[in-house]
PLY file of the C-alpha trace (Angstrom):
ply
format ascii 1.0
element vertex 212
property float x
property float y
property float z
element edge 211
property int vertex1
property int vertex2
end_header
-13.32 -8.33 -13.98
-12.76 -5.02 -11.97
-12.72 -2.27 -14.45
-14.43 0.47 -12.45
-12.55 3.23 -10.99
-14.82 3.53 -7.90
-15.00 1.03 -5.10
-16.99 -2.09 -5.67
-18.23 -4.42 -3.08
-19.64 -8.06 -3.67
-20.39 -11.13 -1.72
-19.22 -14.78 -2.64
-19.80 -18.32 -1.64
-16.82 -20.74 -1.53
-17.32 -24.51 -1.07
-14.26 -26.83 -0.88
-13.78 -30.75 -0.35
-10.26 -31.96 0.30
-8.97 -35.50 0.22
-5.53 -36.20 1.60
-3.19 -39.28 1.56
-0.09 -39.24 3.74
2.53 -41.87 3.20
6.09 -42.99 3.96
6.15 -40.67 7.02
7.04 -37.54 4.90
4.93 -37.44 1.64
1.44 -36.04 1.15
-0.85 -36.40 -1.75
-3.87 -34.05 -1.72
-6.57 -32.79 -3.94
-9.02 -29.93 -3.33
-12.15 -29.53 -5.44
-13.99 -26.19 -5.10
-16.78 -24.27 -6.37
-17.08 -20.66 -6.01
-19.56 -18.01 -7.14
-20.52 -14.23 -6.96
-23.88 -13.60 -5.47
-24.17 -10.21 -7.16
-26.59 -11.00 -10.13
-25.16 -8.04 -12.24
-21.67 -9.35 -12.15
-22.48 -13.05 -11.70
-19.60 -15.61 -12.22
-19.05 -19.16 -11.28
-15.88 -21.09 -11.05
-14.96 -24.84 -10.77
-11.61 -25.94 -9.98
-9.43 -28.75 -8.82
-5.86 -28.60 -7.18
-3.77 -31.78 -6.99
-0.90 -31.19 -4.65
2.12 -33.04 -3.68
4.06 -32.10 -0.45
7.27 -33.19 1.22
8.21 -32.83 4.84
11.98 -31.83 4.67
12.22 -30.99 8.41
10.00 -30.46 11.28
10.07 -26.64 10.34
9.68 -26.90 6.49
7.42 -28.53 3.95
8.00 -28.28 0.12
4.95 -27.77 -1.82
3.93 -28.37 -5.58
0.60 -28.04 -7.13
-1.29 -27.98 -10.49
-4.41 -25.94 -10.27
-7.03 -26.45 -12.99
-10.17 -24.02 -13.24
-13.00 -23.29 -15.47
-14.69 -19.97 -15.01
-17.98 -18.72 -16.37
-17.49 -14.93 -16.07
-19.81 -13.69 -18.69
-21.13 -14.65 -22.04
-18.04 -13.43 -23.80
-15.18 -14.09 -21.15
-15.25 -17.66 -20.11
-11.79 -19.08 -19.28
-9.85 -22.25 -18.76
-6.90 -21.84 -16.48
-3.85 -24.14 -15.60
-1.73 -22.92 -12.72
1.46 -24.87 -11.84
2.78 -23.69 -8.43
5.88 -24.38 -6.21
6.45 -23.16 -2.75
7.26 -23.81 0.93
5.49 -23.91 4.26
7.61 -22.63 7.16
6.58 -23.76 10.75
7.52 -21.52 13.79
5.46 -23.06 16.70
4.35 -26.36 15.39
2.96 -28.73 18.20
2.14 -25.77 20.32
-1.40 -24.59 21.53
-0.81 -21.68 19.12
0.57 -22.79 15.89
2.12 -20.24 13.57
3.24 -20.65 9.92
4.38 -18.76 6.83
3.54 -19.85 3.23
5.47 -18.72 0.26
4.17 -19.81 -3.07
5.12 -19.05 -6.85
2.48 -19.59 -9.53
2.84 -19.57 -13.37
-0.77 -18.84 -14.40
-1.88 -19.90 -17.92
-5.43 -18.70 -19.26
-7.27 -19.74 -22.32
-9.99 -17.58 -23.63
-12.59 -20.01 -24.66
-14.25 -17.59 -27.03
-11.14 -16.67 -28.99
-8.92 -19.73 -28.23
-6.08 -17.41 -27.11
-3.68 -18.21 -24.34
-2.28 -15.51 -21.91
0.41 -16.17 -19.38
1.15 -14.36 -16.13
3.25 -14.96 -12.95
2.26 -14.37 -9.47
3.78 -14.57 -5.90
1.70 -15.28 -3.00
2.73 -14.61 0.69
0.49 -15.84 3.68
0.83 -15.87 7.36
-1.11 -18.25 9.31
-2.28 -18.69 13.01
-4.19 -21.82 14.40
-5.34 -21.58 18.05
-6.26 -24.72 19.85
-9.33 -24.43 22.11
-9.75 -27.73 23.88
-6.53 -29.55 23.06
-2.72 -29.22 23.40
-2.13 -28.89 19.61
-3.61 -29.55 16.18
-2.94 -33.23 16.14
-5.58 -33.87 18.96
-8.85 -35.53 18.06
-12.20 -33.82 18.88
-10.43 -30.57 18.69
-12.09 -27.26 18.24
-9.59 -24.47 16.93
-9.80 -20.99 15.61
-7.92 -20.07 12.41
-6.72 -16.74 10.96
-4.42 -15.71 8.14
-3.57 -12.83 5.93
-2.14 -13.28 2.32
-0.86 -10.93 -0.34
-1.07 -11.78 -3.98
1.51 -9.87 -6.04
1.59 -9.86 -10.02
4.95 -8.42 -11.29
4.51 -8.84 -15.02
1.50 -8.86 -17.37
-1.78 -7.90 -15.91
-4.66 -9.99 -16.95
-8.31 -9.06 -17.67
-9.97 -11.32 -15.22
-11.43 -11.44 -11.78
-8.21 -11.76 -9.75
-5.22 -9.60 -10.52
-3.44 -8.25 -7.36
-5.16 -9.01 -4.13
-5.02 -8.85 -0.25
-6.91 -11.50 1.62
-7.65 -11.68 5.42
-9.60 -14.85 6.85
-10.84 -15.85 10.27
-12.81 -18.99 11.09
-13.33 -22.03 13.20
-12.42 -25.60 12.58
-13.28 -29.05 14.19
-10.91 -31.99 13.72
-12.92 -35.12 14.55
-10.12 -37.52 13.91
-7.00 -38.08 11.87
-9.22 -38.62 8.82
-11.84 -35.91 9.05
-12.04 -32.24 9.83
-14.51 -29.41 9.01
-13.90 -25.60 8.65
-16.13 -22.58 8.45
-14.67 -19.09 7.58
-15.13 -15.59 6.59
-12.68 -13.88 4.18
-12.35 -10.18 3.45
-10.47 -9.45 0.26
-9.55 -6.42 -1.69
-8.44 -6.52 -5.42
-6.76 -4.12 -8.01
-5.89 -4.39 -11.63
-2.42 -2.82 -11.83
0.28 -2.64 -9.21
0.47 1.19 -9.11
-3.46 1.45 -8.68
-5.50 1.82 -5.54
-7.43 -1.26 -4.17
-10.97 -0.68 -5.51
-12.74 -4.16 -5.28
-13.86 -5.64 -1.97
-15.23 -9.20 -1.67
-16.80 -10.84 1.32
-16.39 -14.66 1.07
-18.04 -17.27 3.18
0 1
1 2
2 3
3 4
4 5
5 6
6 7
7 8
8 9
9 10
10 11
11 12
12 13
13 14
14 15
15 16
16 17
17 18
18 19
19 20
20 21
21 22
22 23
23 24
24 25
25 26
26 27
27 28
28 29
29 30
30 31
31 32
32 33
33 34
34 35
35 36
36 37
37 38
38 39
39 40
40 41
41 42
42 43
43 44
44 45
45 46
46 47
47 48
48 49
49 50
50 51
51 52
52 53
53 54
54 55
55 56
56 57
57 58
58 59
59 60
60 61
61 62
62 63
63 64
64 65
65 66
66 67
67 68
68 69
69 70
70 71
71 72
72 73
73 74
74 75
75 76
76 77
77 78
78 79
79 80
80 81
81 82
82 83
83 84
84 85
85 86
86 87
87 88
88 89
89 90
90 91
91 92
92 93
93 94
94 95
95 96
96 97
97 98
98 99
99 100
100 101
101 102
102 103
103 104
104 105
105 106
106 107
107 108
108 109
109 110
110 111
111 112
112 113
113 114
114 115
115 116
116 117
117 118
118 119
119 120
120 121
121 122
122 123
123 124
124 125
125 126
126 127
127 128
128 129
129 130
130 131
131 132
132 133
133 134
134 135
135 136
136 137
137 138
138 139
139 140
140 141
141 142
142 143
143 144
144 145
145 146
146 147
147 148
148 149
149 150
150 151
151 152
152 153
153 154
154 155
155 156
156 157
157 158
158 159
159 160
160 161
161 162
162 163
163 164
164 165
165 166
166 167
167 168
168 169
169 170
170 171
171 172
172 173
173 174
174 175
175 176
176 177
177 178
178 179
179 180
180 181
181 182
182 183
183 184
184 185
185 186
186 187
187 188
188 189
189 190
190 191
191 192
192 193
193 194
194 195
195 196
196 197
197 198
198 199
199 200
200 201
201 202
202 203
203 204
204 205
205 206
206 207
207 208
208 209
209 210
210 211
């Protein structure tokens, strides 16, 4: 939880494993399991989460998204939380199939937190806006096998209603990385993310995280 008024900088590690199952030519079932931790021992926290996702390809230029994120976070001795986050959204493609693939993702989350110490539930709503760019290095597009590619994106997290005392709140995030698509079934990515956070909409961004 960011409560200081001065700037705060921390380092994080994030590990993700994703399984995807496309079927019927336009549907996708996917699940992402992740472990994330703060490396600063003074503010140590750990988070375990899973995100079952269902996507529908409406047109070549639009996918509809739905997800139910489930997370358990050990923030400190008296502030551990369980979280359920239903989400709906859309992914808009601008240059799909090109060497430079550009996209825009709009998501709306209903966030539900349970304080495991008190048993109380808190609810908040958040909108996420993200622009994405993928640049193919040794192939014509992202569908090629044995493909190296560069990825970059920028995302805004916007909370309009109740602000929660937890490690997220309002956020900006920029990421750059590299990926390798071995085949239709397997791909690997490594990236660096710089993100800043604030507790309230009218406050300055005071927390900075470096995430690998």
